[in-house]
N, C-alpha and C positions, 0 to 999 in steps of 0.2 A: 277668801270667797270668789267661785267660779263662774266667769261670765259669757255667757255664751252667746254667740248670733250668728243669725241663721237670716240664708237670703229665702222669702218668701210669698207668691206671684198669688192665684190666684184660686193657681189648682190645686198648692201645696197642702191646703187646709184635707184633700179629702183623695192624696195619694204616699203610697208610698217612701219611702226617704229614697233620694239615688245616691247621696253623696256618703263615704265611708262612718264607721261606727263613731262611739266617742272613744275618744282616743285611752283614757283612764280606768273606763269599765272595760277593758276588754281584755284579754292574753290567748298567747299561743298554743294551739290540742298539737298535743306527738301524738299521731298513728301508728296503731299495734299491730293495724293491719289485721286484726284474727286474732293474735298471741297470746298465751300468758308468760304467767311470768319465767317460763323456762326459754322461752324462744320459739314454740312448739304452737306449729296451726293448732289450733281448734274449734274456728270457725272458719269454714273457708270459700262462705260467701258473703266476705272484704275484704278491703284491701284497696287500695289504692285513692280517687274522686280528689277532689280539690284539694286546697286549700281553708283549712275552715280558723276561728275566732271567737272564744269565750264571751259571750254576754254575759257579763255579774247580773246574773234579774236580782230585783228584789226577793223574796219571796215573807219574809217578816214581815212591813209595816210597823216599823214603832219606831218612824216621826209622827209620832203624836199632835194633832189640834193645829197643825197650821198645814197651808192653803199652798197648792201645789200645779203649775201647769204647763201642760204640755205642748213639750215645745217639739213633741216629733214621733212619727210613727215610722217606726222601722220594724224590718222584716229580718230574721234569726234562724243563721241555718239549724241550730242544733233543736229547731221546737218546731211544731205547725200551726202556733200563733206568730199569732204578734204581737212588740214588743212594742214602749212607749219609753221615752225618754222625759222625764218629769225632774221641774228647779222650781223647786219650795223655794218658801218667799225669805230664809233663814242662808237662802245660796246652794243645796247641798244640792248635786245631781242624783236622779236613780233609773235605774231601769226596770219599770216593770210590762208584768203578762194584759196584753191591749185588752179589755174589752170590744161587742161589738158597738160600732155607735160611737167608741170617743176617737176627735180626733183634735188636730191641732188646733188646738188656743183652750180646750177646753179644762176645765175646775175641775181639781179632787184634791180631798183627804181621810187623812185618816183618824179616822173619829176617836172619840174616848172621854165623853159626859159628859162633856164642854160647850162646847154646839147645843142648839135641839136641832134633829134632820130635818123641821120645817125651814127651819137657815138656812140655810142647803138645798140650791135651786138644784145643780145638779147630780143628782145619790149616782150615776152611771159611773160607775170606777172609781168608785170611794171604797174606805174600806171601813166596815164598823166590830163592833163587836155582836155576836152572837144575842143579845141578847136587847136589840135596839132592833132586828130583824124586825119585822111584821113576817107568820104565818102563810104564806101562800112565793113571796118574793121567791127570783131565781137567781142564786149565790153560787160564785165561784170561788176557786183559789183560798177550799177551805180549811184549818188550820183542824189539826187533831188533837194535841194539846196548846195549852197556853202559851203562847211567848217558841212555837217551837217550830212556825213559820207551814207554808199556805202545801198544804199533800193533798187532795180533792181538788178535782177538774181546773188543772192547771191543760186541756187536751183545746187543738181549738173545736170549738165548739160544745164544750161538756159545761152543763150544768146541773147543782142541784133545787131542790126543791124542799124548803123550809115547812115541816108536815105540825112539829106541836110543839109547847111546853109543857114539862114537867117538872116536878118540887117533887128529888126523893133523897130522902136524909136531912134532909136542910139545906141541899145543894139545890142548883135548878138545872135541869137537864134543857137541850132543844133539838129533837129528834124534824133531819134531813133524812130525806131520799133518795141515793145519789145514784147518772143514770145507768150502773146498769141494774137498778131495782134493790138494789141491798138499802136496810138504813139503818141511823146510828146515831146513840145517842149523845151528845156532844156537850160540853160544860159550854154552859152561857157568859164566859170569856173569853170562847175560841174566837179566834175572827176569819171571816169572810169577807167578799167583796162585789158587790151587786153587780150586777151583769152574767151575759154568757160571752164566754173567751171568742175572740173574734177567728176572725177566719175559718166560720164552719163549714166556707166552701170545699174545706181541706177534700174529705171523702171524696167529691164528686170529680176530684183533678184527676186528665188521661193524661201521663210520660205518651209524648209523641213520638219519640225513639229512645232507643238501649242506650246511646247518652248519653240518658239524663241522666237510668240509676250507675253506671258505668262516673259522675263523677258527683252521684253519691254516696258512693265509697264502697257500692251494690257491683259485687260480680255478679256470672252467668250462674244461672242451677241446672246440675244438670245429674240427671236420672240417675239410680243408682241401678236400676235391670239395663242400666247404655251403656256402663265402664264392662273394659274387658274381666 
């Protein structure tokens, strides 16, 4: 069991974690600068940037029926949504994609037909089977196949809507509508997270200077007609 001690004040419940990421859930990334396996530059707009570490995010959510507490809400340089550090009651720590209005000390659960939904006070950020989600609710981090892990609606501010349930060839399918307007029929045993993905104001953010793009590893774009 890994014990995690955090220094929290009255403002820490509503702001991002300012310290380093959890050491055992990150590893370093090697930048390629837009080069392929032969070492030739194929993407001319990539290169440079600050060093980044990849956070191992749990998209499968297969720790069933064990309550977990959100210990941190962190910034992830590899995605535009925020991530949350969850400490389950059995001592396991993992990162998940945070949803809107998810705060420190909130309780989540990966529901698997053990509890009734009425027993869970805060459903926001918890993972459920699609057959347990009522039509009209907003969901995110949706599996395409049971056990595959979240495939749809993982970017900041995205969500899908549960439309209806159908019975086809002795199997129950759930009809969902993605942000693009495409509608999918998914098995009722696929998992999804209740809520909208966090950092929905990401699309409104304006880069203040060119150095911000360079720090993110984006090089300048030169028009073809301006070249010799």
